[in-house]
VEXKEBA-874997 format. One record per residue: residue number from 1; residue in one letter; z, x, y of N, C-alpha, C in turn. Coordinates in Angstrom, 1 decimal, decimal comma. Each point is the difference from the previous one (the first is absolute). Layout:
residues N
[NUM; A; [Z; X; Y]; [Z; X; Y]; [Z; X; Y]]
...
***
This chain:
residues 111
[1; M; [16,1; 57,2; 153,6]; [0,2; -0,6; -1,3]; [-1,4; -0,2; -0,7]]
[2; K; [-0,1; 0,4; -1,2]; [-1,3; 0,0; -0,7]; [-0,2; -1,5; -0,5]]
[3; E; [-1,3; -0,4; 0,0]; [-0,3; -1,4; -0,4]; [-1,3; 0,1; -0,9]]
[4; V; [0,1; -0,8; -1,1]; [-1,2; -0,1; -0,9]; [-0,6; -1,4; 0,3]]
[5; R; [-1,3; 0,0; 0,1]; [-0,7; -1,2; 0,4]; [-1,1; -0,4; -1,1]]
[6; A; [-0,3; -1,3; 0,0]; [-1,1; -0,5; -0,8]; [-0,7; -1,0; 0,9]]
[7; I; [-1,3; 0,0; -0,1]; [-0,8; -0,9; 0,9]; [-1,0; -0,8; -0,9]]
[8; C; [-0,1; -1,3; 0,3]; [-0,9; -0,8; -0,7]; [-1,0; -0,6; 1,0]]
[9; K; [-1,2; 0,3; -0,1]; [-1,0; -0,5; 1,0]; [-0,8; -1,2; -0,5]]
[10; G; [-0,5; -0,8; 0,9]; [-0,9; -1,1; -0,4]; [0,6; -1,1; -0,8]]
[11; V; [1,3; -0,3; 0,2]; [0,6; -1,1; -0,7]; [-0,5; -1,3; 0,6]]
[12; R; [-0,5; -0,9; -0,8]; [-0,6; -1,2; 0,4]; [1,0; -1,1; 0,4]]
[13; M; [0,7; 0,3; 1,0]; [1,1; -0,9; 0,4]; [0,3; 0,2; 1,5]]
[14; S; [0,4; -1,0; 0,7]; [0,4; 0,1; 1,4]; [1,2; 1,0; 0,2]]
[15; P; [-0,1; 0,8; 1,0]; [1,2; 0,9; 0,3]; [1,2; -0,8; 0,3]]
[16; Y; [-0,1; -1,2; 0,6]; [1,2; -0,8; 0,4]; [0,7; -0,4; -1,3]]
[17; K; [-0,7; -0,4; -1,0]; [0,6; -0,4; -1,2]; [0,7; 1,2; -0,8]]
[18; V; [-0,6; 1,2; 0,2]; [0,6; 1,1; -0,7]; [1,3; 0,5; 0,8]]
[19; R; [-0,1; -0,1; 1,3]; [1,2; 0,4; 0,8]; [1,2; -0,8; -0,3]]
[20; R; [-0,2; -1,3; -0,3]; [1,1; -0,9; -0,3]; [0,8; 0,5; -1,2]]
[21; V; [-0,7; 0,6; -1,0]; [0,7; 0,6; -1,2]; [0,6; 1,4; 0,3]]
[22; L; [-0,8; 0,8; 0,8]; [0,5; 1,3; 0,3]; [1,3; 0,0; 0,8]]
[23; N; [0,2; -1,0; 0,9]; [1,2; -0,1; 0,7]; [1,2; -0,3; -0,9]]
[24; Q; [-0,2; -0,5; -1,1]; [1,1; -0,3; -1,0]; [0,5; 1,2; -0,6]]
[25; I; [-0,9; 1,0; -0,3]; [0,4; 1,2; -0,8]; [0,2; 1,3; 0,8]]
[26; R; [-0,4; 0,0; 1,3]; [0,2; 1,2; 0,8]; [1,5; 0,4; 0,1]]
[27; G; [0,3; 1,3; -0,3]; [1,3; 0,5; 0,1]; [0,8; -0,2; -1,3]]
[28; K; [-0,5; -0,7; -1,0]; [0,6; -0,2; -1,3]; [-0,2; 1,2; -0,9]]
[29; S; [0,8; 0,1; -1,1]; [-0,2; 1,0; -1,0]; [-1,3; -0,3; -0,9]]
[30; Y; [-0,4; 0,9; -0,7]; [-1,2; -0,2; -0,8]; [0,2; -1,1; -1,1]]
[31; E; [1,1; 0,1; -0,7]; [0,2; -1,0; -1,1]; [0,3; -1,4; 0,6]]
[32; E; [0,7; 0,0; 1,1]; [0,3; -1,3; 0,6]; [-1,3; -0,7; 0,6]]
[33; S; [-0,9; 0,8; 0,5]; [-1,2; -0,6; 0,5]; [-0,9; -0,5; -1,1]]
[34; L; [0,0; 0,7; -1,1]; [-0,8; -0,5; -1,2]; [0,5; -1,3; -0,5]]
[35; L; [1,4; -0,1; 0,0]; [0,6; -1,3; -0,4]; [-0,3; -1,1; 1,0]]
[36; I; [0,0; 0,3; 1,2]; [-0,3; -1,1; 1,0]; [-1,4; -0,4; -0,1]]
[37; L; [-1,0; 0,9; -0,2]; [-1,4; -0,3; -0,1]; [-0,3; -0,8; -1,3]]
[38; K; [0,8; 0,2; -1,0]; [-0,2; -0,7; -1,3]; [0,2; -1,5; 0,2]]
[39; F; [1,0; -0,4; 0,9]; [0,3; -1,4; 0,1]; [-0,5; -0,7; 1,2]]
[40; L; [-0,6; 0,7; 0,9]; [-0,6; -0,7; 1,2]; [-1,3; -0,7; -0,4]]
[41; P; [-0,2; -1,2; 0,5]; [-1,2; -0,8; -0,4]; [-1,3; 0,3; 0,6]]
[42; Y; [-0,1; 1,1; 0,8]; [-1,2; 0,2; 0,8]; [-1,1; 0,8; -0,8]]
[43; K; [-1,2; -0,2; 0,3]; [-1,2; 0,7; -0,6]; [0,0; 1,5; 0,4]]
[44; A; [0,6; 0,3; 1,1]; [-0,1; 1,3; 0,5]; [1,0; 1,0; -0,8]]
[45; C; [0,8; -0,6; -0,8]; [1,0; 0,8; -0,7]; [-0,6; 0,9; -1,1]]
[46; D; [-1,1; -0,4; -0,6]; [-0,7; 0,8; -1,0]; [-0,5; 1,3; 0,5]]
[47; P; [-0,8; 0,1; 1,0]; [-0,5; 1,3; 0,5]; [1,1; 0,9; 0,5]]
[48; I; [1,1; -0,6; 0,7]; [1,1; 0,7; 0,5]; [0,8; 0,6; -1,1]]
[49; F; [0,2; -0,8; -1,1]; [0,8; 0,5; -1,1]; [-0,7; 1,3; -0,6]]
[50; K; [-1,4; -0,1; -0,2]; [-0,7; 1,1; -0,6]; [0,0; 1,2; 1,0]]
[51; L; [0,0; -0,2; 1,3]; [0,0; 1,0; 0,9]; [1,4; 0,8; 0,1]]
[52; I; [1,0; -0,8; -0,1]; [1,4; 0,6; -0,1]; [0,1; 0,9; -1,2]]
[53; Y; [-0,5; -0,6; -1,1]; [0,1; 0,8; -1,3]; [-0,8; 1,2; 0,1]]
[54; S; [-1,2; 0,0; 0,6]; [-0,8; 1,1; 0,2]; [0,6; 1,1; 0,9]]
[55; A; [0,7; -0,5; 1,1]; [0,6; 1,0; 0,9]; [1,2; 0,7; -0,7]]
[56; A; [0,7; -0,8; -0,9]; [1,1; 0,6; -0,7]; [-0,5; 1,0; -1,0]]
[57; S; [-1,1; -0,3; -0,6]; [-0,6; 1,0; -1,0]; [-0,5; 1,2; 0,8]]
[58; N; [-0,5; -0,1; 1,2]; [-0,4; 1,1; 0,8]; [1,2; 0,9; 0,3]]
[59; A; [1,1; -0,7; 0,3]; [1,2; 0,8; 0,4]; [0,6; 0,7; -1,3]]
[60; K; [-0,1; -0,6; -1,1]; [0,5; 0,7; -1,2]; [-0,9; 1,1; -0,4]]
[61; H; [-1,3; -0,2; 0,0]; [-1,0; 1,0; -0,4]; [-0,2; 1,2; 1,0]]
[62; N; [-0,1; -0,4; 1,2]; [-0,3; 1,1; 1,0]; [1,2; 0,7; 0,6]]
[63; E; [1,1; -0,8; 0,1]; [1,2; 0,6; 0,7]; [1,2; 0,2; -1,0]]
[64; G; [-0,1; -0,6; -1,2]; [1,1; 0,1; -1,0]; [1,2; -0,8; 0,3]]
[65; W; [-0,2; -1,0; 0,9]; [1,1; -0,9; 0,3]; [0,2; -1,1; -1,1]]
[66; G; [1,3; -0,3; -0,3]; [0,3; -1,1; -0,9]; [-0,3; -1,4; 0,6]]
[67; K; [-0,5; -0,9; -0,8]; [-0,3; -1,3; 0,5]; [1,3; -0,8; 0,4]]
[68; S; [1,1; 0,3; -0,6]; [1,2; -0,7; 0,3]; [0,6; 0,3; 1,4]]
[69; N; [-0,5; 1,2; 0,6]; [0,6; 0,4; 1,3]; [-0,9; -0,4; 1,1]]
[70; L; [-1,1; -0,7; -0,2]; [-1,0; -0,3; 1,1]; [0,4; -1,2; 0,8]]
[71; K; [-0,5; 0,0; 1,3]; [0,2; -1,1; 0,9]; [-1,2; -0,2; 0,8]]
[72; I; [-0,4; -1,2; 0,3]; [-1,2; -0,3; 0,7]; [0,3; 0,2; 1,5]]
[73; N; [-0,7; 1,0; 0,5]; [0,3; 0,4; 1,4]; [-1,0; -0,7; 0,9]]
[74; T; [-1,3; 0,1; -0,3]; [-1,0; -0,7; 0,8]; [-0,8; -1,0; -0,8]]
[75; A; [-0,3; -1,1; 0,5]; [-0,9; -1,0; -0,7]; [-0,7; -0,8; 1,1]]
[76; Y; [-1,3; 0,1; 0,0]; [-0,8; -0,7; 1,0]; [-1,4; -0,3; -0,5]]
[77; A; [-0,6; -1,1; 0,6]; [-1,3; -0,4; -0,4]; [-0,9; -0,1; 1,3]]
[78; D; [-1,1; 0,8; 0,0]; [-0,9; 0,0; 1,1]; [-1,2; -0,9; -0,4]]
[79; Q; [-0,7; -0,5; 1,0]; [-1,2; -0,7; -0,2]; [-1,2; 0,9; -0,4]]
[80; G; [-0,7; -0,5; -1,0]; [-1,2; 0,7; -0,5]; [-1,2; -0,6; 0,5]]
[81; P; [-1,2; 0,3; -0,5]; [-1,2; -0,6; 0,4]; [-0,1; -1,5; -0,4]]
[82; I; [-0,6; -0,8; 0,8]; [-0,1; -1,4; -0,3]; [-1,3; -0,3; -0,6]]
[83; L; [0,0; -0,7; -1,2]; [-1,3; -0,4; -0,6]; [-0,4; -1,3; 0,7]]
[84; K; [-1,3; 0,0; 0,5]; [-0,5; -1,2; 0,7]; [-1,0; -0,7; -0,9]]
[85; R; [0,2; -1,3; -0,2]; [-0,9; -0,8; -0,8]; [-0,3; -1,2; 0,8]]
[86; F; [-1,1; -0,8; -0,5]; [-0,4; -1,2; 0,7]; [-0,1; -1,1; -1,0]]
[87; R; [0,5; -1,2; 0,4]; [-0,1; -1,2; -0,8]; [-1,1; -0,9; 0,6]]
[88; P; [-0,8; -0,7; -0,8]; [-1,0; -0,9; 0,6]; [0,8; -1,3; 0,5]]
[89; R; [-0,4; -0,4; 1,2]; [0,6; -1,3; 0,5]; [-1,1; -0,9; 0,4]]
[90; A; [0,3; -1,1; 0,6]; [-0,9; -1,1; 0,3]; [-1,0; 0,5; 1,1]]
[91; Q; [-1,2; -0,6; -0,1]; [-1,1; 0,2; 0,9]; [-0,5; 1,5; 0,1]]
[92; G; [0,1; 0,7; -1,2]; [-0,5; 1,4; 0,0]; [0,9; 1,0; 0,6]]
[93; R; [1,1; -0,3; 0,4]; [0,9; 0,9; 0,6]; [0,8; 0,9; -1,0]]
[94; G; [0,5; 1,1; 0,4]; [0,8; 0,8; -0,8]; [1,4; 0,1; 0,5]]
[95; Y; [1,0; 0,0; -0,9]; [1,4; 0,0; 0,4]; [0,6; 1,4; -0,5]]
[96; P; [0,5; 0,8; 0,9]; [0,4; 1,3; -0,4]; [1,4; 0,0; -0,8]]
[97; I; [0,1; 0,8; -1,0]; [1,2; 0,1; -0,8]; [0,5; 1,4; 0,1]]
[98; R; [1,2; 0,3; 0,4]; [0,6; 1,3; 0,1]; [0,9; 0,3; -1,1]]
[99; K; [-0,3; 1,0; -0,8]; [0,9; 0,3; -1,2]; [0,7; 1,4; 0,3]]
[100; P; [1,2; -0,1; 0,4]; [0,7; 1,2; 0,5]; [0,4; 0,9; -1,2]]
[101; T; [0,1; 1,3; 0,3]; [0,5; 1,0; -1,0]; [1,1; 0,8; 0,8]]
[102; C; [0,8; 0,7; -0,8]; [1,1; 0,8; 0,6]; [0,2; 1,3; -0,7]]
[103; T; [0,7; 0,9; 0,6]; [0,4; 1,3; -0,5]; [1,5; 0,1; -0,1]]
[104; I; [0,6; 0,1; -1,1]; [1,4; 0,1; -0,2]; [0,5; 1,4; -0,2]]
[105; T; [1,0; 0,4; 0,7]; [0,6; 1,4; -0,1]; [1,5; -0,2; -0,3]]
[106; I; [0,4; 0,8; -1,0]; [1,4; 0,0; -0,4]; [0,5; 1,5; 0,0]]
[107; G; [1,1; 0,2; 0,7]; [0,6; 1,4; 0,0]; [1,3; 0,0; -0,6]]
[108; L; [0,3; 0,9; -0,9]; [1,3; 0,1; -0,7]; [0,7; 1,3; 0,4]]
[109; T; [1,3; 0,0; 0,1]; [0,8; 1,2; 0,3]; [1,2; -0,1; -1,0]]
[110; L; [0,7; 1,1; 0,0]; [1,3; 0,1; -0,8]; [1,1; -0,7; 0,7]]
[111; N; [0,9; -0,6; -0,8]; [1,2; -0,7; 0,6]; [0,9; 1,0; 0,7]]
***
């Protein structure tokens, strides 16, 4: 079965927080997933919403598939590079701060 994918790299968010949202929409239709994302209260919904819209546009432009017939087949978030920063602490010490990033992948197929 053919699949159309869209990938978003370097999203400044923990992959655990993104996976919480992706588990809600995996296996749903395109329109139903957009509706779910619109009303979920998580910050991770915005990049996922844009990515699903981009994957659907890829399917329409590259394959000629209609957006109403699409279903989310694969949706996962992998860990990206971690930005490492340091905060000053007492007595001249440094406290490490880890700022995680992730790579989100969405795959769409026909119903």
